[in-house]
C-alpha positions as a printed NumPy array, in Angstrom:
array([[ 17.868, -25.4  ,   7.743],
       [ 15.873, -22.469,   9.146],
       [ 18.368, -22.009,  11.99 ],
       [ 21.257, -21.668,   9.522],
       [ 19.622, -18.896,   7.506],
       [ 20.788, -15.428,   8.433],
       [ 17.85 , -13.139,   9.154],
       [ 17.609,  -9.459,   8.233],
       [ 19.006,  -7.139,  10.902],
       [ 16.314,  -4.556,  11.553],
       [ 18.155,  -3.143,  14.58 ],
       [ 21.105,  -1.951,  12.493],
       [ 21.395,   1.814,  12.546],
       [ 20.543,   3.552,   9.242],
       [ 23.018,   5.719,   7.373],
       [ 22.732,   9.22 ,   6.015],
       [ 22.225,   8.743,   2.249],
       [ 25.5  ,   8.681,   0.292],
       [ 26.083,  12.01 ,  -1.485],
       [ 27.541,  10.247,  -4.493],
       [ 24.714,   7.72 ,  -4.813],
       [ 22.158,  10.453,  -4.205],
       [ 23.678,  12.47 ,  -7.007],
       [ 23.703,   9.517,  -9.382],
       [ 20.073,   8.606,  -8.618],
       [ 18.811,  12.11 ,  -9.11 ],
       [ 20.784,  12.925, -12.253],
       [ 20.597,   9.589, -14.036],
       [ 17.188,   8.25 , -12.964],
       [ 14.934,  10.849, -11.376],
       [ 15.551,  14.066, -13.273],
       [ 15.494,  12.534, -16.81 ],
       [ 12.286,  10.6  , -16.072],
       [ 10.451,  13.609, -14.702],
       [ 11.748,  15.813, -17.515],
       [ 10.301,  13.466, -20.161],
       [  6.946,  13.664, -18.387],
       [  7.14 ,  17.466, -18.108],
       [  6.456,  16.926, -14.431],
       [  5.681,  19.813, -12.133],
       [  6.452,  20.049,  -8.392],
       [  4.882,  23.034,  -6.627],
       [  6.068,  23.96 ,  -3.134],
       [  3.961,  26.106,  -0.792],
       [  5.144,  27.502,   2.503],
       [  8.252,  25.371,   2.6  ],
       [ 10.839,  28.127,   3.122],
       [ 11.326,  27.614,   6.894],
       [ 11.553,  23.82 ,   6.494],
       [ 14.319,  23.686,   3.903],
       [ 17.429,  21.991,   5.287],
       [ 15.711,  20.908,   8.484],
       [ 14.439,  17.473,   9.507],
       [ 10.754,  16.724,   9.074],
       [  8.455,  13.78 ,   8.373],
       [  7.399,  13.753,   4.71 ],
       [  4.11 ,  11.932,   4.042],
       [  3.564,  10.806,   0.427],
       [  0.686,   9.07 ,  -1.364],
       [  1.708,   5.907,  -3.194],
       [  0.577,   5.196,  -6.746],
       [  3.551,   3.699,  -8.598],
       [  7.321,   3.516,  -8.815],
       [  7.457,   7.1  , -10.14 ],
       [  6.742,   8.298,  -6.578],
       [ 10.372,   7.69 ,  -5.608],
       [ 11.576,   9.966,  -8.409],
       [  9.185,  12.727,  -7.36 ],
       [ 10.182,  12.386,  -3.698],
       [ 13.899,  12.636,  -4.425],
       [ 13.471,  15.711,  -6.625],
       [ 11.025,  17.351,  -4.213],
       [ 13.525,  17.06 ,  -1.311],
       [ 16.526,  18.083,  -3.471],
       [ 19.195,  19.183,  -2.578],
       [ 18.591,  17.769,   0.911],
       [ 18.929,  14.151,   1.888],
       [ 16.031,  11.885,   2.786],
       [ 15.851,   8.485,   4.4  ],
       [ 12.896,   6.235,   3.6  ],
       [ 11.407,   2.761,   4.18 ],
       [ 11.378,  -0.152,   1.729],
       [ 10.164,  -3.711,   2.136],
       [ 12.691,  -6.523,   1.899],
       [ 11.904,  -7.6  ,  -1.654],
       [ 13.18 ,  -4.165,  -2.717],
       [ 16.417,  -4.861,  -0.837],
       [ 16.609,  -8.204,  -2.631],
       [ 16.05 ,  -6.565,  -6.033],
       [ 18.598,  -3.772,  -5.569],
       [ 20.97 ,  -5.391,  -3.01 ],
       [ 21.145,  -4.619,   0.695],
       [ 24.494,  -2.829,   0.491],
       [ 23.12 ,  -0.347,  -2.051],
       [ 19.883,   0.26 ,  -0.154],
       [ 21.641,   0.829,   3.169],
       [ 24.062,   3.27 ,   1.571],
       [ 21.056,   5.075,   0.076],
       [ 19.749,   5.487,   3.634],
       [ 16.863,   3.067,   3.192],
       [ 15.333,   1.21 ,   6.172],
       [ 14.121,  -2.361,   5.715],
       [ 10.592,  -3.369,   6.762],
       [  8.207,  -6.323,   6.702],
       [  4.663,  -5.165,   5.881],
       [  1.94 ,  -5.191,   8.514],
       [  4.167,  -6.498,  11.291],
       [  4.942,  -4.544,  14.477],
       [  8.561,  -3.401,  14.382],
       [  9.997,  -1.562,  17.413],
       [ 13.257,  -0.9  ,  15.59 ],
       [ 11.537,   1.01 ,  12.788],
       [ 10.327,   3.813,  15.082],
       [ 13.695,   3.955,  16.849],
       [ 15.531,   4.196,  13.518],
       [ 13.121,   6.815,  12.194],
       [ 13.847,   8.917,  15.311],
       [ 17.565,   8.346,  14.749],
       [ 17.342,   9.65 ,  11.18 ],
       [ 15.367,  12.722,  12.183],
       [ 17.114,  13.692,  15.431],
       [ 20.662,  12.363,  14.978],
       [ 21.282,  12.309,  11.239],
       [ 19.097,  15.466,  10.83 ],
       [ 17.611,  14.227,   7.55 ],
       [ 14.12 ,  14.301,   6.078],
       [ 12.253,  11.066,   6.586],
       [ 10.001,  10.11 ,   3.667],
       [  7.113,   7.789,   4.519],
       [  4.632,   6.261,   2.09 ],
       [  2.047,   5.87 ,   4.844],
       [ -0.385,   3.788,   2.775],
       [  2.314,   1.061,   2.943],
       [  1.421,  -0.268,  -0.477],
       [  0.541,   1.015,  -3.962],
       [ -3.046,   2.119,  -4.44 ],
       [ -5.157,  -0.556,  -6.166],
       [ -7.681,   1.713,  -7.874],
       [ -6.169,   5.212,  -7.884],
       [ -7.812,   6.251,  -4.632],
       [ -6.47 ,   6.364,  -1.085],
       [ -5.343,   3.03 ,   0.322],
       [ -5.673,   1.888,   3.947],
       [ -4.064,   4.157,   6.53 ],
       [ -3.042,   2.659,   9.857],
       [ -4.761,   3.786,  13.062],
       [ -1.291,   4.191,  14.591],
       [ -0.258,   7.072,  12.282],
       [ -1.248,   9.765,  14.724],
       [  0.679,   8.08 ,  17.52 ],
       [  3.74 ,   7.767,  15.25 ],
       [  3.69 ,  11.497,  14.483],
       [  3.451,  12.281,  18.215],
       [  6.439,  10.032,  18.945],
       [  8.677,  11.451,  16.228],
       [  8.31 ,  15.035,  17.52 ],
       [  9.087,  16.803,  14.24 ],
       [  7.056,  18.911,  11.805],
       [  5.117,  17.052,   9.131],
       [  5.045,  17.885,   5.401],
       [  2.686,  16.491,   2.754],
       [  3.798,  15.534,  -0.749],
       [  0.652,  14.818,  -2.786],
       [  1.281,  13.386,  -6.242],
       [ -1.215,  13.301,  -9.12 ],
       [ -0.872,  11.201, -12.258],
       [  1.435,   8.701, -10.521],
       [ -1.199,   5.961, -10.5  ],
       [ -2.698,   6.284, -13.967],
       [  0.711,   6.347, -15.599],
       [  1.529,   2.862, -14.254],
       [ -1.209,   1.124, -12.205],
       [ -0.134,  -2.049, -10.485],
       [ -2.525,  -4.233, -12.461],
       [ -0.939,  -2.835, -15.667],
       [  2.77 ,  -2.293, -15.082],
       [  3.432,  -0.708, -18.471],
       [  4.956,   2.648, -17.648],
       [  3.153,   5.113, -19.921],
       [  5.635,   7.96 , -19.148],
       [  2.761,  10.462, -18.869],
       [  2.507,  13.77 , -17.028],
       [  2.667,  13.879, -13.238],
       [  2.473,  16.788, -10.846],
       [  2.891,  17.201,  -7.105],
       [  2.206,  19.73 ,  -4.401],
       [  4.403,  19.959,  -1.314],
       [  3.24 ,  21.849,   1.759],
       [  3.476,  21.86 ,   5.571],
       [  0.792,  19.737,   7.224],
       [  1.728,  20.143,  10.895],
       [  4.11 ,  22.515,  12.652],
       [  5.99 ,  21.225,  15.661],
       [  3.481,  23.042,  17.894],
       [  0.63 ,  21.249,  16.074],
       [  2.295,  17.932,  16.716],
       [  2.61 ,  18.762,  20.427],
       [ -0.875,  20.183,  20.861],
       [ -3.098,  17.958,  18.714],
       [ -4.156,  14.565,  20.078],
       [ -3.168,  11.385,  18.204],
       [ -6.743,  11.065,  17.025],
       [ -6.82 ,  14.626,  15.676],
       [ -3.534,  14.138,  13.875],
       [ -4.839,  10.929,  12.299],
       [ -8.045,  12.553,  11.072],
       [ -6.166,  15.441,   9.529],
       [ -3.729,  13.054,   7.832],
       [ -6.61 ,  11.053,   6.427],
       [ -8.13 ,  14.235,   5.021],
       [ -4.83 ,  15.259,   3.421],
       [ -4.482,  11.81 ,   1.842],
       [ -7.783,  11.907,  -0.045],
       [ -7.224,  11.603,  -3.787],
       [ -8.688,  10.078,  -6.942],
       [ -6.214,   9.789,  -9.77 ],
       [ -8.752,   8.841, -12.426],
       [-10.892,  11.862, -11.564],
       [ -7.752,  14.017, -11.768],
       [ -6.895,  12.532, -15.158],
       [-10.351,  13.247, -16.538],
       [-10.507,  16.778, -15.11 ],
       [ -7.1  ,  17.653, -16.496],
       [ -7.625,  15.847, -19.822],
       [ -4.501,  13.761, -19.444],
       [ -4.625,  11.567, -22.526],
       [ -3.306,   8.001, -22.163],
       [ -3.76 ,   6.292, -25.5  ],
       [ -1.508,   3.299, -24.983],
       [ -2.971,   0.397, -26.978],
       [ -2.742,  -1.949, -23.961],
       [ -4.038,   0.477, -21.341],
       [ -6.736,  -1.957, -20.084],
       [ -4.486,  -4.986, -19.882],
       [ -4.692,  -6.557, -16.426],
       [ -7.783,  -4.595, -15.418],
       [ -9.556,  -7.919, -14.747],
       [ -7.287,  -8.317, -11.699],
       [ -8.964,  -5.273, -10.132],
       [-12.426,  -5.514, -11.659],
       [-12.952,  -9.232, -11.064],
       [-16.755,  -9.268, -10.673],
       [-19.153,  -8.658, -13.557],
       [-21.841,  -6.082, -12.64 ],
       [-24.152,  -7.448, -15.34 ],
       [-24.274, -11.174, -14.451],
       [-22.541, -11.135, -11.033],
       [-19.98 , -13.792, -11.961],
       [-16.522, -13.584, -10.319],
       [-13.22 , -14.553, -11.852],
       [-14.464, -14.627, -15.441],
       [-13.294, -11.186, -16.541],
       [-10.636, -10.813, -19.243],
       [ -8.869,  -7.645, -20.351],
       [ -6.69 ,  -6.886, -23.351],
       [ -6.027,  -3.853, -25.456],
       [ -8.502,  -1.222, -24.299],
       [-11.369,  -3.625, -23.495],
       [-12.583,  -5.501, -20.447],
       [-14.901,  -8.477, -21.134],
       [-16.931, -10.908, -19.05 ],
       [-16.486, -14.335, -20.608],
       [-19.561, -15.621, -18.774],
       [-22.188, -13.244, -20.225],
       [-20.218, -11.701, -23.06 ],
       [-20.595,  -8.058, -22.092],
       [-17.579,  -5.794, -22.59 ],
       [-16.495,  -2.308, -21.553],
       [-14.212,   0.027, -23.469],
       [-11.615,   2.052, -21.507],
       [-11.179,   5.402, -23.209],
       [ -8.068,   7.592, -23.323],
       [ -9.123,   9.379, -20.123],
       [ -9.599,   6.273, -18.025],
       [-13.415,   6.133, -18.304],
       [-15.458,   3.003, -19.099],
       [-18.273,   2.555, -21.569],
       [-20.458,  -0.551, -21.911],
       [-20.897,  -2.11 , -25.367],
       [-24.677,  -2.557, -24.992],
       [-25.557,   1.068, -24.319],
       [-25.572,   0.573, -20.543],
       [-22.56 ,   1.528, -18.446],
       [-22.954,   0.227, -14.908],
       [-19.772,   1.982, -13.786],
       [-18.036,   4.589, -15.892],
       [-15.444,   5.125, -13.152],
       [-13.062,   2.314, -12.347],
       [-12.804,   3.185,  -8.625],
       [-16.631,   3.066,  -8.307],
       [-16.649,  -0.442,  -9.739],
       [-13.99 ,  -1.567,  -7.229],
       [-15.916,   0.158,  -4.414],
       [-18.995,  -1.878,  -5.371],
       [-16.889,  -5.071,  -5.186],
       [-15.607,  -4.016,  -1.778],
       [-19.132,  -3.288,  -0.508],
       [-20.138,  -6.834,  -1.441],
       [-17.142,  -8.292,   0.426],
       [-17.959,  -6.15 ,   3.458],
       [-21.552,  -7.404,   3.487],
       [-20.411, -11.047,   3.325],
       [-18.038, -10.519,   6.209],
       [-20.653,  -8.869,   8.401],
       [-23.355, -11.474,   7.708],
       [-20.85 , -14.303,   8.276],
       [-20.934, -15.793,   4.755],
       [-17.452, -14.768,   3.622],
       [-15.046, -17.674,   3.129],
       [-11.905, -17.981,   1.03 ],
       [ -9.668, -20.981,   0.543],
       [ -6.974, -21.686,  -2.   ],
       [ -3.989, -23.929,  -2.582],
       [ -0.945, -21.683,  -2.766],
       [  2.701, -21.999,  -3.786],
       [  4.774, -20.688,  -0.874],
       [  8.119, -18.93 ,  -0.96 ],
       [  9.775, -17.349,   2.079],
       [ 11.946, -14.23 ,   2.342],
       [ 13.778, -14.366,   5.689],
       [ 16.399, -11.836,   4.601],
       [ 17.267,  -9.499,   1.74 ],
       [ 19.168, -12.099,  -0.305],
       [ 16.82 , -14.703,  -1.764],
       [ 13.433, -16.37 ,  -1.806],
       [ 13.251, -19.961,  -0.516],
       [ 10.75 , -22.287,  -2.188],
       [  8.637, -24.174,   0.364],
       [  6.184, -26.064,  -1.836],
       [  2.393, -25.997,  -1.524],
       [  0.322, -24.673,   1.307],
       [ -3.29 , -23.76 ,   2.097],
       [ -4.518, -20.202,   2.591],
       [ -7.855, -19.734,   4.38 ],
       [ -9.583, -16.471,   5.228],
       [-12.817, -16.028,   7.21 ],
       [-14.322, -13.162,   9.233],
       [-12.284, -14.534,  12.174],
       [ -8.953, -13.998,  10.397],
       [ -6.378, -15.42 ,   7.993],
       [ -4.522, -18.74 ,   8.306],
       [ -1.685, -20.197,   6.258],
       [ -0.643, -23.846,   6.685],
       [  2.444, -25.138,   4.91 ],
       [  5.721, -26.97 ,   5.275],
       [  8.452, -24.452,   6.007],
       [ 12.147, -25.381,   5.937],
       [ 11.108, -29.021,   6.244],
       [  8.848, -28.535,   9.238],
       [  5.006, -28.202,   9.369],
       [  3.945, -24.658,  10.121],
       [  0.704, -22.777,  10.713],
       [  0.556, -18.966,  10.701],
       [ -2.603, -17.543,  12.212],
       [ -3.487, -13.873,  11.87 ],
       [ -6.597, -13.133,  13.956],
       [ -8.958, -10.493,  12.561],
       [ -7.731,  -7.769,  14.904],
       [ -4.056,  -8.543,  14.262],
       [ -3.907,  -7.935,  10.492],
       [ -5.096,  -4.509,   9.407],
       [ -4.148,  -4.818,   5.738],
       [ -2.399,  -7.16 ,   3.314],
       [  0.487,  -6.733,   0.906],
       [ -0.601,  -7.926,  -2.508],
       [  1.329,  -8.103,  -5.787],
       [ -0.255,  -8.439,  -9.216],
       [  1.823, -10.865, -11.285],
       [  4.963, -10.408,  -9.191],
       [  8.057, -10.62 , -11.406],
       [  5.967, -12.542, -13.962],
       [  5.386, -15.413, -11.481],
       [  1.699, -14.787, -10.809],
       [ -0.521, -12.973,  -8.307],
       [  0.629, -13.331,  -4.699],
       [  0.046, -12.088,  -1.173],
       [  2.691, -11.552,   1.459],
       [  1.923, -12.615,   5.045],
       [  4.728, -11.772,   7.446],
       [  5.882, -12.583,  10.923],
       [  8.76 , -10.712,  12.63 ],
       [ 11.549, -12.935,  11.266],
       [ 10.12 , -14.123,   7.913],
       [  7.76 , -13.296,   5.056],
       [  5.559, -15.872,   3.368],
       [  4.819, -15.124,  -0.257],
       [  1.766, -17.087,  -1.326],
       [  1.173, -17.48 ,  -5.088],
       [ -2.501, -18.091,  -5.675],
       [ -4.096, -20.82 ,  -7.804],
       [ -7.523, -19.204,  -8.24 ],
       [ -7.909, -16.542, -10.886],
       [ -8.325, -12.868, -10.008],
       [ -8.952, -13.241,  -6.272],
       [ -6.077, -11.086,  -5.067],
       [ -8.056,  -7.811,  -4.92 ],
       [-10.846,  -9.492,  -2.991],
       [ -8.301, -10.756,  -0.43 ],
       [ -6.984,  -7.236,   0.013],
       [-10.469,  -5.791,   0.504],
       [-11.478,  -8.596,   2.848],
       [ -8.406,  -8.272,   5.095],
       [ -9.122,  -4.605,   5.741],
       [-12.855,  -5.087,   6.234],
       [-12.306,  -8.017,   8.585],
       [ -9.997,  -5.832,  10.658],
       [-12.43 ,  -2.875,  10.642],
       [-15.316,  -5.087,  11.727],
       [-13.221,  -6.728,  14.488],
       [-12.169,  -3.331,  15.743],
       [-15.796,  -2.139,  15.82 ],
       [-16.828,  -5.246,  17.801],
       [-13.951,  -4.751,  20.251],
       [-14.969,  -1.138,  20.852],
       [-18.561,  -2.214,  21.385],
       [-17.422,  -4.793,  23.896],
       [-15.344,  -2.247,  25.759],
       [-18.321,   0.128,  25.86 ],
       [-20.623,  -2.612,  27.09 ],
       [-18.171,  -3.511,  29.889],
       [-17.803,   0.159,  30.887],
       [-21.571,   0.648,  30.96 ],
       [-22.016,  -2.546,  33.   ],
       [-19.393,  -1.427,  35.503],
       [-21.075,   1.954,  35.77 ],
       [-24.445,   0.334,  36.44 ],
       [-22.905,  -1.885,  39.11 ],
       [-21.335,   1.133,  40.789],
       [-24.65 ,   3.039,  40.758],
       [-26.418,  -0.043,  42.108],
       [-23.976,  -0.393,  45.006],
       [-24.521,   3.255,  45.938]])
């Protein structure tokens, strides 16, 4: 069966976005949405870049980012990247005519860089890149790949930053109710072409990381952006899965504006500015991102002391192309400090996918994807395995752990390289 399934063609050359479709998207979808929000886009120093190709880096908080991007680049055309489930949702023919490039997350793709170069140097369009590669989980910066600096060097074009505020708090992924609240963005040059040529890949990466720093909840509080939706805390248990009072995991419940631990009974109220307040006079974390950072710190400690272990029975669906998901039945997902492994039956054949620690730098996660439950996407070059989890509220922990496992593996590899270099140096000195 697997041999008969047509796979997605990543090598296919992208198109310049259709003028007609671009016009429809901006006038029917983007402009009305941003007008209702009273959105503001401020451009600084962009005069010499208008109408010319450049790489546009954008932080990624919610679906509203696409509207902001299209209006920020107006009236010029921009190509961008989307993962295959987006092609499935909106059809491949529409996405290709909109100039969108298909991608599997966290899989090396030689065609992507080639096609990005093609857009910038042949089609002469702007290329919009959501470099975090997934929506933020807690309103702060998500994982940025170590290869970003190298990518910028290879593309050989100026780089512009589009930094959006209010995009996360209006529609966080654990609460997909679009509140239609205020957003604003600043657009400014990050690197000139000379900068790209003269800075090292490492210097470019560090400057990109600095530009990407944001905290949407802090911005909301500072600017007094009131979000009084009666279900604003719904789904918060998916992010804040561990109780800071009793330490229990997977026993949090959220509804209305309240988050409660069903194990010890403590609850926290989420106010209209995104701040938390404990019901017993003690607020362990008033800021949601600080709570999630605490959870991540615990995961990191378990990984580094060797006690981290995750296992779950999962329902597996595959997405080999942009047309449909294929149900594959049950599988087993295991994650340890050594890496992530999925075993399942795929297209009637037993299959094991192993992702060593150093090979998987982050993980694509979806909170209650299309109403079917929490899932993670583990991809190989010609297929994506969507794993729907059985255990409650473990998806955020999996995301944290994947990144921390990679970071730890990278540190150990660097230490090994240094040890080998020092040993070789000592041998050379000894021989002299």
